[in-house]
C-alpha positions in Angstrom: -36.5 149.2 14.9 -39.7 146.7 13.6 -39.8 146.2 10.1 -43.5 146.6 10.1 -42.8 150.3 11.2 -40.7 150.7 8.1 -42.0 153.4 5.6 -41.1 151.4 2.8 -42.2 148.8 0.4 -40.5 145.8 -1.5 -41.5 144.3 -5.0 -41.3 140.8 -6.2 -40.8 141.8 -9.7 -38.1 144.1 -11.3 -39.4 147.4 -12.8 -38.7 147.1 -16.6 -36.4 150.4 -17.0 -33.9 149.0 -15.0 -30.2 148.7 -16.7 -28.2 147.4 -14.2 -28.3 145.1 -10.9 -28.0 147.4 -8.7 -30.8 149.8 -10.1 -33.1 146.8 -10.0 -32.2 145.6 -6.6 -32.4 149.1 -5.1 -36.0 149.7 -6.7 -37.3 146.4 -5.7 -35.7 146.7 -1.9 -37.6 150.1 -1.4 -34.3 152.1 -1.4 -35.0 154.8 -4.0 -38.4 156.1 -5.7 -38.6 157.9 -9.2 -39.7 161.4 -8.8 -38.8 162.8 -12.4 -36.1 161.6 -14.8 -32.7 161.5 -12.7 -34.6 162.8 -9.7 -35.1 160.2 -6.6 -36.2 160.3 -3.0 -34.3 158.0 -0.9 -36.0 156.0 1.6 -35.0 155.6 5.0 -32.8 152.5 4.2 -31.1 154.3 1.9 -30.5 157.5 4.2 -29.4 155.3 7.0 -26.5 154.0 4.5 -25.7 157.4 2.9 -25.5 159.0 6.3 -22.7 156.3 7.3 -20.8 157.1 4.3 -21.0 160.7 5.2 -19.8 159.9 8.5 -16.5 157.8 7.0 -16.1 160.8 4.7 -16.0 163.3 7.3 -13.8 161.5 9.5 -11.2 161.3 6.8 -11.5 164.9 5.9 -11.4 166.0 9.4 -8.3 163.7 9.7 -6.6 165.6 6.9 -7.2 168.9 8.2 -10.3 169.4 6.5 -13.1 172.3 7.6 -16.3 171.7 6.5 -18.8 174.6 5.1 -21.9 174.6 3.7 -22.2 176.7 0.0 -25.7 177.6 -1.3 -27.0 175.2 -4.1 -28.5 178.6 -5.9 -26.1 181.2 -7.1 -26.0 184.4 -8.8 -24.7 184.0 -12.2 -22.1 186.9 -11.7 -19.9 184.3 -9.6 -19.7 181.8 -12.9 -19.5 185.0 -15.0 -16.0 185.7 -12.9 -14.6 182.4 -13.7 -16.1 182.2 -17.5 -17.8 179.0 -16.8 -21.2 180.8 -17.1 -21.0 180.7 -20.8 -18.3 177.8 -21.4 -20.6 174.9 -19.8 -23.6 174.1 -22.1 -26.8 172.9 -21.0 -25.5 170.7 -18.0 -25.6 173.7 -16.0 -29.3 174.7 -14.9 -30.0 178.7 -15.6 -32.8 180.5 -14.3 -33.8 184.0 -13.1 -35.2 185.0 -9.8 -38.6 187.1 -9.3 -35.8 190.0 -9.7 -34.8 189.0 -13.3 -31.4 188.4 -12.0 -29.5 185.4 -13.7 -29.2 182.4 -11.3 -27.7 179.2 -11.9 -28.4 175.7 -9.4 -24.8 174.6 -8.5 -23.2 171.3 -10.6 -20.2 171.9 -8.7 -18.8 174.9 -6.2 -15.0 176.2 -7.2 -16.5 179.6 -7.6 -18.5 179.5 -4.1 -15.4 178.3 -2.6 -13.0 180.9 -4.2 -15.6 183.4 -3.3 -15.6 182.6 0.2 -12.1 182.4 0.6 -10.5 185.3 -1.3 -11.9 187.8 1.4 -10.5 186.1 4.2 -7.2 184.0 3.2 -5.6 187.3 2.1 -2.4 186.3 4.0 0.7 183.6 3.3 0.3 183.0 6.8 -3.3 181.3 6.6 -2.0 178.7 3.8 -2.3 175.7 3.0 -5.9 175.1 4.2 -8.7 172.6 2.9 -12.5 173.5 3.2 -15.2 170.9 2.6 -19.0 170.2 1.9 -21.5 167.7 1.7 -24.1 169.6 -0.5 -27.0 169.0 -3.0 -25.9 169.5 -6.6 -27.8 169.9 -9.8 -26.2 168.8 -13.0 -29.2 168.6 -16.0 -27.6 165.6 -17.0 -28.8 164.1 -20.6 -28.3 160.6 -20.0 -29.5 159.3 -16.8 -29.2 156.0 -16.2 -28.5 153.0 -13.5 -30.7 154.7 -10.4 -28.2 156.6 -8.4 -25.2 155.6 -10.8 -26.2 158.7 -13.1 -28.7 161.3 -12.2 -29.5 165.0 -12.1 -29.9 165.8 -8.6 -27.3 164.5 -6.2 -25.4 164.9 -3.2 -21.5 165.5 -3.0 -18.9 165.7 -0.9 -16.5 168.7 -2.6 -13.3 169.8 -0.9 -11.1 172.6 -2.2 -7.5 173.4 -1.0 -5.6 176.7 -1.2 -1.6 176.6 -1.5 1.0 179.1 -1.9 3.5 176.7 -4.3 2.9 173.9 -6.7 4.9 171.7 -4.5 2.7 172.2 -1.3 -0.2 171.4 -3.6 1.3 168.1 -5.0 2.1 167.3 -1.3 -1.4 167.7 -0.1 -2.7 165.8 -3.1 -0.8 162.6 -2.4 -2.3 163.3 1.1 -5.8 163.1 -0.3 -5.3 160.4 -2.7 -4.5 158.1 0.5 -7.3 159.6 2.1 -9.9 158.5 -0.3 -8.1 155.1 -0.5 -9.0 154.7 3.2 -12.6 156.2 2.5 -13.6 153.4 -0.1 -11.7 150.6 2.0 -13.9 151.4 5.0 -17.0 151.5 2.8 -16.2 147.9 1.8 -15.0 148.6 -1.8 -11.3 148.4 -1.3 -11.4 147.3 -5.2 -11.7 150.9 -6.1 -8.6 152.1 -7.8 -7.4 155.1 -9.1 -6.7 156.2 -12.3 -5.5 159.0 -14.4 -8.1 161.0 -16.0 -9.1 164.4 -17.8 -9.8 167.3 -16.3 -12.6 168.3 -19.0 -14.5 171.5 -17.8 -12.8 171.3 -14.2 -9.6 172.7 -15.4 -5.9 171.8 -14.5 -3.4 169.5 -15.7 -3.3 166.6 -13.2 -6.5 164.7 -12.6 -7.4 161.1 -11.1 -10.4 159.4 -11.0 -11.5 156.4 -8.6 -13.1 153.9 -10.6 -15.0 150.8 -9.1 -14.5 148.0 -12.0 -17.2 146.6 -13.3 -18.8 145.4 -16.3 -21.6 147.8 -16.6 -19.6 150.7 -15.8 -20.3 153.6 -18.1 -16.3 154.3 -18.5 -13.6 152.6 -20.1 -10.3 152.3 -17.8 -7.1 151.5 -19.6 -4.4 149.2 -17.7 -1.5 147.5 -18.3 -0.9 143.5 -17.5 2.8 144.2 -17.0 3.1 147.4 -14.5 0.9 149.5 -12.5 -0.5 151.9 -15.5 -4.0 153.0 -15.6 -6.1 155.4 -17.0 -9.1 156.6 -18.0 -9.6 156.1 -21.8 -10.2 159.9 -22.2 -6.8 160.4 -20.9 -4.9 157.1 -21.8 -2.3 158.1 -24.8 -2.3 155.8 -27.7 0.8 154.2 -28.7 0.3 152.2 -31.9 2.7 149.8 -33.5 2.4 148.2 -36.8 4.4 148.1 -40.2 5.1 151.4 -41.9 5.1 149.9 -45.4 7.3 150.4 -48.3 7.7 153.5 -50.0 5.7 153.4 -53.3 4.5 155.9 -56.3 1.3 157.5 -55.4 -1.5 156.1 -57.5 -5.2 157.4 -57.6 -7.7 154.2 -58.2 -11.3 153.7 -58.9 -13.2 152.0 -55.9 -16.9 152.6 -56.5 -19.3 152.4 -53.2 -16.1 151.4 -50.9 -17.1 154.3 -48.3 -15.8 152.2 -45.4 -12.4 150.9 -44.2 -14.1 147.6 -44.4 -15.2 147.9 -48.0 -12.0 149.3 -49.0 -9.8 146.8 -47.6 -11.8 143.9 -49.2 -11.5 145.8 -52.5 -7.7 146.7 -52.2 -7.0 143.2 -50.3 -5.2 145.4 -47.6 -5.6 145.4 -44.4 -7.1 148.1 -41.8 -3.8 149.1 -40.5 -2.9 149.8 -44.0 -5.4 152.8 -44.6 -5.7 156.3 -43.4 -9.5 157.5 -42.0 -11.1 160.6 -41.9 -13.5 161.6 -39.1 -15.4 164.7 -39.5 -16.7 167.2 -36.9 -17.7 170.7 -37.1 -17.1 173.3 -34.4 -20.2 174.2 -32.1 -19.6 178.2 -32.5 -18.5 178.4 -36.0 -20.2 175.1 -37.7 -16.2 175.2 -39.2 -15.4 171.4 -40.6 -12.6 169.5 -38.4 -11.3 166.6 -40.3 -8.8 164.2 -38.3 -7.2 161.7 -39.7 -6.1 158.6 -38.2 -5.1 154.6 -38.9 -7.9 152.9 -40.3 -8.0 150.4 -37.2 -8.5 152.9 -34.5 -11.1 155.1 -33.1 -11.4 158.5 -32.6 -11.2 160.1 -28.7 -13.4 162.8 -28.9 -12.2 164.4 -25.4 -8.5 164.4 -27.0 -9.5 166.0 -30.2 -11.6 168.5 -28.3 -8.7 169.5 -25.8 -6.5 169.8 -28.7 -8.8 172.1 -30.6 -10.0 174.0 -27.5 -13.7 174.2 -28.8 -16.5 172.1 -28.3 -17.5 169.7 -31.7 -20.1 167.9 -32.9 -20.1 165.4 -35.6 -20.4 166.8 -39.0 -23.3 167.4 -41.4 -21.8 166.9 -45.0 -23.7 168.8 -47.4 -23.4 169.4 -51.0 -22.1 173.2 -50.4 -19.2 171.6 -47.9 -16.8 170.5 -51.2 -16.1 167.1 -48.7 -17.1 163.9 -50.4 -18.3 161.4 -47.7 -16.7 158.3 -47.5 -13.6 159.4 -49.8 -12.1 162.0 -48.0 -8.6 162.3 -47.4 -5.6 164.9 -46.8 -5.0 166.2 -50.3 -7.2 168.4 -52.1 -9.4 169.6 -48.8 -10.7 173.1 -48.8 -8.3 175.7 -47.4 -11.5 176.3 -45.0 -11.1 173.2 -43.4 -8.9 172.6 -40.2 -7.2 169.2 -40.5 -5.4 167.1 -37.7 -3.2 164.4 -38.0 -3.1 161.6 -35.4 0.1 160.3 -34.2 -0.6 156.6 -35.6 0.0 158.3 -38.9 3.6 159.7 -38.3 6.5 157.7 -40.2 4.2 155.6 -42.2 5.5 155.3 -45.6 1.8 153.8 -47.3 -1.4 153.8 -46.7 -4.7 154.1 -48.9 -6.9 157.2 -48.1 -9.6 159.0 -49.7 -9.1 161.2 -52.6 -11.9 163.7 -52.4 -13.6 162.5 -55.1 -16.3 160.3 -55.3 -15.3 156.4 -55.8 -11.8 157.4 -55.7 -9.0 156.2 -53.4 -5.3 157.2 -53.4 -2.7 154.1 -52.6 0.8 154.7 -51.9 0.0 158.0 -50.2 2.9 159.4 -47.8 1.6 162.1 -46.2 5.5 163.5 -45.6 5.9 163.1 -49.1 2.7 164.5 -50.0 1.7 166.9 -47.7 5.2 168.0 -46.0 6.0 168.7 -42.9 2.5 168.2 -40.7 1.7 168.3 -36.9 0.7 165.3 -35.5 -1.3 164.7 -32.2 -2.6 161.9 -30.3 -6.5 162.1 -30.7 -7.1 158.0 -30.8 -8.5 156.0 -28.6 -5.9 153.4 -26.7 -6.6 149.7 -27.8 -6.5 146.2 -26.5 -2.8 145.1 -27.2 -1.3 148.6 -27.7 2.0 149.9 -26.1 2.1 150.7 -22.4 3.4 154.4 -22.2 5.2 153.3 -18.7 7.0 149.9 -19.4 7.1 150.0 -23.1 5.2 146.4 -23.8 2.5 145.6 -25.6 0.3 144.8 -22.9 -2.7 147.6 -23.1 -6.1 146.1 -22.0 -9.5 147.5 -21.4 -12.4 147.4 -18.9 -15.0 149.1 -17.7 -15.4 151.2 -14.4 -18.1 153.4 -12.3 -16.4 156.8 -11.3 -16.8 156.8 -7.6 -14.5 159.8 -7.1 -12.4 162.5 -8.6 -9.3 164.8 -7.4 -7.8 167.8 -9.5 -4.9 170.0 -9.4 -7.0 173.0 -10.6 -3.9 175.2 -10.4 -4.9 179.1 -10.5 -7.7 178.5 -13.0 -10.3 180.0 -10.5 -8.2 182.4 -8.2 -6.9 184.8 -11.1 -10.2 184.6 -13.1 -11.8 185.4 -9.5 -9.1 187.8 -8.6 -8.2 185.9 -5.5 -4.8 187.2 -4.0 -3.0 187.0 -0.8 0.2 188.9 0.4 3.1 186.8 0.0 5.9 186.8 2.6 8.0 189.3 0.2 4.8 191.7 0.4 3.7 190.9 -3.4 0.4 190.3 -4.1 -0.3 186.7 -5.6 -3.1 184.2 -7.0 -3.2 181.0 -4.8 -2.9 177.4 -6.5 -6.2 175.0 -6.0 -7.1 171.2 -5.7 -10.4 169.7 -6.0 -11.7 166.6 -4.2 -15.2 165.2 -5.0 -17.0 162.0 -4.0 -20.8 161.2 -5.3 -22.2 160.0 -2.1 -25.3 158.4 -3.7 -23.5 157.0 -6.4 -21.2 155.4 -4.1 -24.0 153.5 -1.9 -25.1 151.9 -5.6 -21.8 151.2 -6.6 -21.0 149.2 -3.4 -24.5 147.3 -4.1 -23.2 147.0 -7.6 -20.1 145.6 -6.7 -21.3 143.3 -3.4 -24.7 141.6 -4.5 -26.5 138.2 -5.4 -29.2 137.3 -7.4 -31.3 138.0 -4.6 -30.3 141.4 -2.9 -27.4 143.7 -1.8 -24.5 142.4 0.2 -23.7 145.4 2.5 -20.5 146.0 4.5 -21.1 146.0 8.0 -19.6 149.9 8.1 -22.5 151.4 5.9 -25.4 148.6 6.0 -28.5 150.3 7.3 -28.4 147.8 10.3 -25.7 145.3 11.5 -28.4 142.6 12.3 -31.7 141.7 11.1 -33.9 139.1 13.9 -36.4 137.1 11.9 -39.0 135.7 14.0 -41.1 133.1 12.5 -44.0 132.4 14.1 -44.4 135.7 16.4 -47.1 134.7 17.7 -45.9 132.1 19.5 -45.2 133.3 23.1 -41.9 131.6 23.5 -40.6 133.1 20.3 -41.8 136.7 20.9 -40.2 136.6 24.1 -36.7 135.5 23.0 -36.8 138.1 19.9 -37.5 140.6 22.3 -34.9 140.2 24.9 -32.4 139.6 22.2 -33.3 142.4 20.7 -33.0 144.6 23.8 -30.0 143.3 24.9 -28.4 143.8 21.2 -29.8 147.3 20.9 -28.4 148.3 24.5 -25.3 146.9 23.5 -25.0 149.4 20.9 -25.8 146.7 18.0 -28.4 148.5 15.0 -31.1 145.9 14.7 -34.1 145.8 12.4 -36.7 143.0 13.7 -39.1 141.5 11.4 -41.9 140.2 13.6 -44.8 140.3 11.0 -47.1 137.2 10.4 -45.8 136.2 7.2 -44.2 132.6 5.9 -40.7 132.3 6.2 -40.0 132.4 2.5 -41.3 136.0 2.2 -39.8 137.1 5.3 -36.1 135.9 4.1 -36.9 137.4 0.6 -37.5 140.7 2.2 -34.6 140.1 4.1 -32.3 139.3 1.2 -33.2 142.7 -0.1 -32.2 144.5 2.8 -28.7 143.1 2.6 -28.4 143.3 6.2 -24.5 141.6 7.0 -25.9 139.2 10.0 -29.3 137.2 10.2 -30.5 135.9 13.4 -33.4 133.6 12.6 -35.8 132.8 16.1 -38.1 129.9 15.6 -40.2 127.1 17.3 -38.0 124.7 15.6 -34.9 126.0 16.7 -36.2 127.1 20.3 -37.3 123.3 20.7 -33.5 122.5 20.6 -32.3 125.3 23.0 -30.8 127.3 19.6 -31.1 130.4 17.7 -29.6 130.3 13.8 -26.8 132.8 12.8 -26.0 133.5 9.2 -24.0 136.3 7.5 -26.0 138.0 4.2 -22.7 136.6 2.4 -23.0 132.8 3.2 -19.7 133.2 4.9 -20.9 132.2 8.7 -23.3 129.5 9.8 -24.1 129.1 13.4 -26.8 127.7 15.6 -25.9 129.1 19.0 -27.5 128.3 22.6 -30.1 131.1 23.3 -28.2 132.4 26.4 -25.1 132.9 24.2 -26.6 134.2 20.9 -26.4 138.2 22.0 -22.7 138.2 23.1 -21.9 135.9 19.9 -23.3 138.2 17.4 -22.2 141.3 19.4 -18.7 140.3 19.0 -18.9 139.1 15.6 -20.1 142.8 14.7 -18.1 144.7 16.6 -15.2 142.7 14.9 -16.6 143.1 11.2 -16.5 147.0 12.3 -13.0 146.6 13.1 -12.2 145.3 10.0 -13.6 148.3 8.4 -12.4 151.2 10.8 
């Protein structure tokens, strides 16, 4: 294809609202065009990239006996009411009515559709196990769109659903998918993607993993261990705190005027944050009931853990005069009975802390939870922190990093098959609910993540396996008859050999041409110029600068073909 016929436009300047490098490069390079908040048109360049990603995904899903289907984007709400998610999911789920007044939804995920499809078909144990998958458009009314294709509202996703008769079989197949995902990311040119334990969230299930591309611009915080292979999303990582328990001392109320923060309290009392107990206050969404979580003063609350423990959606509290809570001075003793109290594990066994006295400008020192409050339940609701104790090796070797989620896998269990009454006849003649697994990959997000991982200041560096084209021919002075003739022959020879080529023969300067080539990020660049042809050579280089060659004109096509085929073989 000739570049002058490509229906895209590249830009010199970066749009003002770009927040990460991949977004800026994809906007400048004409890969995406915003249509609305979190909604994009993908250009022909991006469609070529995502089509190759989809091909790799299909090959790996078929390799593990997946069967491709296509579920509808718009679904009647009755399906989602069966599972209970029509009411339990918030505004992320787009609800609407059709012309007859029937409640409808746009699919943000397709567990309900998969269960609906399979429940009247797979009615005997002899049909299990099986896996069905699709690559389909989805819509999630995301409130915080950012980063171009990294976080959007409309997106293309591969989602797969497996059905099993035993937990053991689900666990066996879960490992099969786990390895298939590793192959997908390696073939797409990002073998550095890692799997981390995660929280299942609205999907349900008890076991889940997210595949993360570690990058400083990632939205997710990943918890890792320097001494072993432990890694988890912050939402799922246990917080194992270490510190001094303190000496038992009498309880004393002290005046602490204006000390509404841990920082000011520590300064006033000349103590460390680890010697304090802080309160974080929320309200349950449905009832507005106050929830006070107490944890060690140097730690932060993990809202996902707290939600999971409460089994309720929550929001930061609005403390009013009627709440009987003294903001900045809240402590365990003397709270209203209507308040739900949660104690974090970091407070277990601590003999001495300073905490609020539930009245303005006053704190308790020497507070001992076991002595003052009796036998309370401790739960892990704090965020893991740098230097914390690893839950696997037990060393103080935890550290955090940032990452972009590029895939996820869940052991769903019977959440959907029970609620939607999917059954099969087992070998003993009884009716049972199958056990499900769920496996997703965002196609557009993966493309943008590859761009984020493999780029320089001038543009993407696409891996050969998913690059929009394999070779970019730059004809300098295409009005020169010899340049035009050599370029045409090279183009014809390469394309006949199965090499995908984009050819730039526009009458523009070398600098302009090379700038566009950088933004396109094609792995191999071939420069045909009057200067080179005068010496009987063609310049061949790779976008990542690892290859810089000058080859005789008659050898160039064979050299490029062999190089491309070798690079593709590495990623096959």
